[in-house]
C-alpha positions as MATLAB code, in Angstrom:
seq = 'MMYIVWGLSLLVLLIGLKARQRRRIQELTDLIDALYQQNYRIPMKQDAFSQLEDQIYKLFLELVEEREKTKQLSQIQSQNIEDIAHQIKTPITGMLFALENHQADPDNLAQHLKRLNDLSNALLKLASLDAKGDDFKLSPLSLAEVVDYALDILSDEIEERGITVHLHVGDECLMGHFNWLTEAVINILKNAVDQEQSRQIWMTSRETPIFIELSIRDDGGGIPEAKQKKIFQRFYKDPDSKGFGIGLAMAKCIVDKHQGQISCRNTGQGAEFRLKFYK';
ca = [
     -28.037   70.193  -18.651;
     -26.984   67.209  -20.723;
     -23.644   67.009  -18.868;
     -25.485   67.011  -15.560;
     -27.653   64.079  -16.713;
     -24.581   62.186  -17.924;
     -22.795   62.924  -14.685;
     -25.741   61.738  -12.597;
     -26.081   58.610  -14.751;
     -22.392   57.831  -14.328;
     -22.659   58.398  -10.574;
     -25.652   56.065  -10.335;
     -23.767   53.471  -12.395;
     -20.701   53.698  -10.151;
     -22.845   53.433   -7.025;
     -24.544   50.373   -8.523;
     -21.210   48.769   -9.365;
     -19.882   49.469   -5.884;
     -23.013   48.002   -4.333;
     -22.694   44.932   -6.547;
     -19.037   44.533   -5.612;
     -19.862   44.784   -1.924;
     -22.617   42.218   -2.415;
     -20.262   39.810   -4.219;
     -17.579   40.313   -1.558;
     -20.184   39.477    1.077;
     -21.142   36.393   -0.944;
     -17.483   35.334   -0.989;
     -17.350   35.790    2.776;
     -20.543   33.741    3.130;
     -19.031   31.053    0.884;
     -15.950   30.790    3.108;
     -18.169   30.572    6.214;
     -20.301   27.891    4.545;
     -17.234   25.889    3.550;
     -15.895   26.155    7.085;
     -19.183   24.654    8.272;
     -18.720   21.916    5.604;
     -21.784   23.154    3.748;
     -20.377   22.660    0.268;
     -21.998   24.226   -2.783;
     -20.778   24.731   -6.327;
     -20.444   28.429   -7.369;
     -22.830   29.166  -10.243;
     -22.427   32.875  -11.055;
     -20.258   34.004  -13.964;
     -18.730   37.428  -13.386;
     -15.440   39.070  -12.419;
     -15.598   37.400   -8.991;
     -16.555   33.919  -10.202;
     -12.970   32.854  -10.917;
     -11.861   33.887   -7.420;
     -14.899   32.142   -5.953;
     -14.068   28.995   -7.894;
     -10.424   29.043   -6.730;
     -11.494   29.475   -3.096;
     -13.834   26.505   -3.465;
     -11.144   24.303   -5.039;
      -8.520   25.323   -2.485;
     -10.835   24.522    0.401;
     -11.655   21.078   -1.022;
      -7.934   20.363   -1.416;
      -7.338   21.362    2.203;
     -10.190   19.132    3.380;
      -8.843   16.215    1.341;
      -5.329   16.732    2.728;
      -6.698   16.892    6.265;
      -8.536   13.593    5.784;
      -5.404   11.951    4.376;
      -3.387   13.168    7.364;
      -6.044   11.870    9.739;
      -6.107    8.455    8.052;
      -2.307    8.277    8.036;
      -2.218    9.077   11.736;
      -4.733    6.309   12.444;
      -2.730    3.833   10.348;
       0.514    4.758   12.100;
      -1.135    4.383   15.490;
      -2.466    0.941   14.547;
       0.925   -0.084   13.149;
       2.654    0.884   16.399;
       0.175   -1.232   18.370;
       0.709   -4.185   16.014;
       4.502   -3.887   16.207;
       4.367   -3.709   20.003;
       2.228   -6.857   20.068;
       4.601   -8.688   17.703;
       7.604   -7.807   19.878;
       5.822   -8.580   23.134;
       4.968  -12.190   22.224;
       8.509  -13.669   22.075;
       9.717  -11.500   24.967;
       6.842  -12.740   27.150;
       7.748  -16.321   26.265;
      11.379  -15.807   27.290;
      10.464  -14.035   30.545;
       8.018  -16.805   31.470;
      10.672  -19.453   30.911;
      13.272  -17.550   32.947;
      10.901  -16.826   35.840;
       9.931  -20.498   36.068;
      13.544  -21.681   35.763;
      12.661  -23.525   32.563;
      14.945  -21.572   30.273;
      15.738  -24.153   27.619;
      18.580  -22.748   25.459;
      16.973  -23.986   22.237;
      13.654  -22.397   23.169;
      15.315  -19.077   24.018;
      17.267  -19.201   20.766;
      14.017  -19.725   18.878;
      12.428  -16.665   20.510;
      15.542  -14.584   19.818;
      15.548  -15.683   16.178;
      11.920  -14.618   15.865;
      12.778  -11.202   17.316;
      15.669  -10.891   14.878;
      13.455  -11.889   11.930;
      10.840   -9.347   12.997;
      13.497   -6.648   13.315;
      14.796   -7.386    9.805;
      11.278   -7.353    8.345;
      10.465   -4.015    9.990;
      13.735   -2.492    8.757;
      12.945   -3.584    5.197;
       9.439   -2.161    5.510;
      10.789    1.154    6.819;
      13.351    1.290    4.011;
      10.623    0.640    1.450;
       8.430    3.409    2.891;
      11.342    5.848    2.985;
      11.961    5.396   -0.729;
       8.498    6.638   -1.656;
       8.217    6.397   -5.432;
      11.963    6.901   -5.908;
      12.624    3.490   -7.465;
      15.537    3.271   -9.890;
      14.370    0.762  -12.486;
      16.573   -1.016  -14.994;
      16.097   -3.872  -17.496;
      16.214   -7.255  -15.772;
      15.451  -10.893  -16.439;
      12.388  -12.313  -14.698;
      14.027  -15.757  -14.758;
      17.027  -14.416  -12.816;
      14.732  -12.892  -10.193;
      12.896  -16.213   -9.765;
      16.132  -18.254   -9.655;
      17.577  -15.976   -6.969;
      14.400  -16.212   -4.865;
      14.401  -20.018   -5.141;
      18.062  -20.123   -4.129;
      17.339  -18.064   -0.991;
      14.538  -20.437    0.051;
      16.168  -23.653   -1.175;
      16.838  -25.039    2.329;
      13.243  -24.487    3.471;
      11.859  -25.953    0.250;
      14.073  -29.031    0.587;
      13.275  -29.456    4.282;
       9.540  -29.402    3.546;
       9.969  -31.878    0.686;
       8.253  -29.514   -1.753;
       8.608  -29.958   -5.505;
       8.830  -26.758   -7.555;
       7.621  -26.880  -11.166;
       9.391  -24.042  -12.961;
       8.057  -22.687  -16.254;
       9.532  -19.184  -16.407;
      10.753  -17.848  -19.729;
      13.296  -15.217  -20.676;
      10.938  -12.250  -20.269;
      12.648   -8.919  -19.652;
      11.034   -6.090  -17.685;
      11.943   -2.778  -16.083;
      12.359   -3.258  -12.355;
      14.477   -3.016   -9.216;
      16.208   -6.398   -8.884;
      16.611   -6.527   -5.088;
      13.117   -5.311   -4.234;
      11.435   -7.398   -6.922;
      13.282  -10.451   -5.631;
      12.049   -9.598   -2.123;
       8.460   -9.573   -3.389;
       8.852  -12.979   -5.075;
      10.552  -14.428   -1.970;
       7.689  -13.282    0.277;
       4.999  -14.778   -1.955;
       6.981  -17.972   -2.470;
       7.571  -18.273    1.282;
       3.842  -17.936    1.870;
       3.326  -20.964   -0.381;
       6.142  -22.925    1.293;
       4.720  -22.225    4.760;
       1.309  -23.706    3.922;
       1.065  -26.918    5.942;
      -0.476  -28.922    3.089;
       1.850  -27.634    0.368;
       3.762  -30.336   -1.462;
       4.019  -28.750   -4.902;
       4.532  -25.213   -6.194;
       4.146  -24.062   -9.795;
       5.903  -20.921  -11.027;
       4.846  -19.834  -14.504;
       5.360  -16.714  -16.595;
       3.651  -15.360  -19.672;
       4.035  -12.295  -21.844;
       1.451  -10.324  -23.819;
       1.803   -7.137  -25.867;
       0.626   -5.231  -22.770;
       2.146   -6.920  -19.717;
       4.407   -9.611  -18.259;
       2.885  -11.890  -15.622;
       4.354  -14.239  -13.028;
       2.102  -16.847  -11.423;
       2.984  -18.608   -8.150;
       0.578  -21.447   -7.341;
       0.550  -24.052   -4.576;
      -1.509  -27.050   -3.495;
      -1.812  -25.910    0.106;
      -5.600  -25.845    0.315;
      -6.219  -22.221   -0.629;
      -7.151  -19.063    1.236;
     -10.752  -18.369    2.350;
     -12.340  -15.726    0.141;
     -13.068  -13.437    3.100;
      -9.369  -13.430    4.012;
      -8.188  -12.804    0.443;
      -9.259   -9.176    0.808;
      -7.142   -8.754    3.946;
      -3.923  -10.664    3.300;
      -2.213   -7.653    1.705;
      -2.909   -5.456    4.745;
       0.058   -4.734    6.987;
       0.242   -6.928   10.090;
      -2.815   -8.950    9.111;
      -2.193  -12.624    9.700;
      -4.121  -15.790   10.257;
      -4.275  -16.832   13.938;
      -2.547  -20.111   13.019;
       0.175  -18.387   11.003;
       3.746  -18.255   12.266;
       4.523  -15.114   10.277;
       4.312  -11.442   11.182;
       1.745  -10.263    8.632;
       4.395   -8.234    6.808;
       5.565  -10.313    3.839;
       2.520  -10.142    1.567;
       1.903   -6.483    2.422;
       5.505   -5.736    1.480;
       5.142   -7.704   -1.764;
       2.090   -5.656   -2.729;
       3.861   -2.398   -1.894;
       6.824   -3.392   -4.083;
       4.612   -4.388   -7.012;
       2.632   -1.147   -6.654;
       5.866    0.847   -6.846;
       6.579   -0.952  -10.130;
       3.186    0.302  -11.378;
       2.058   -3.325  -11.417;
      -0.763   -5.362   -9.935;
      -0.873   -8.311   -7.560;
      -3.887  -10.558   -7.046;
      -4.810  -13.752   -5.243;
      -7.367  -16.418   -6.048;
      -8.089  -20.025   -5.183;
      -7.574  -22.834   -7.658;
      -8.790  -26.402   -7.328;
      -5.839  -27.329   -5.102;
      -4.586  -24.200   -3.408;
      -3.875  -20.498   -3.814;
      -2.473  -18.658   -6.815;
      -0.763  -15.265   -6.711;
      -0.350  -13.315   -9.923;
       2.130  -10.479  -10.352;
       1.435   -8.363  -13.410;
       3.907   -5.792  -14.747;
       2.886   -3.448  -17.542;
       5.233   -2.570  -20.375;
];
């Protein structure tokens, strides 16, 4: 009789466990349906199924996050294509207008062609930078050498504009990619040179136990605060600007890949860009 009772008890227990398992499996199915409907909830139960439930929840959130990133990237790429098309269209339209009206001045056509060539070079650099991802081979380099090289590249423009450069850069050494870091400094320096009011530029460095900083400051009147938040966006440019809206965005991308920071603020006379590289 006792064995019969034990047997019945065991049978009832097994039936109960099976029913509980079916119930938990149904709850897992309901969780997946709820997640599909974007009705997120945090699993609260703690049993043999809770770990699986938790993993399903985490996996779904990762998939949602990846989908949103893909969607945002697609939107950015679409906007970039529109911006590039607009940049290319402007000089081509100018040349076609001149040719159709038999006013094709060789110097004017050469200017439009140079702008197209400059845009092409800028886009190629941007594409090369994107293709590298985070694969930047860094090596010890002198900040002073980077600055000197950038000034040498822009020396003709600086001289033509009659701009005086006040150089106070020390012998700081940092880990970086010489060519790309020079490109970043050139782009920021060129932004200062291109300011109509600029007559003086100050380049200063400083070192702390935590970081090395390069400051590039001009007396060109500054940048409106509302625009300071946008100047590092790709293809953003002031309506009066002659640039393509690529240089500062590229500079930020390069500094980011060096695990650094770039910022902009107005001083009493003009704008100041600070490049900060952590040790």
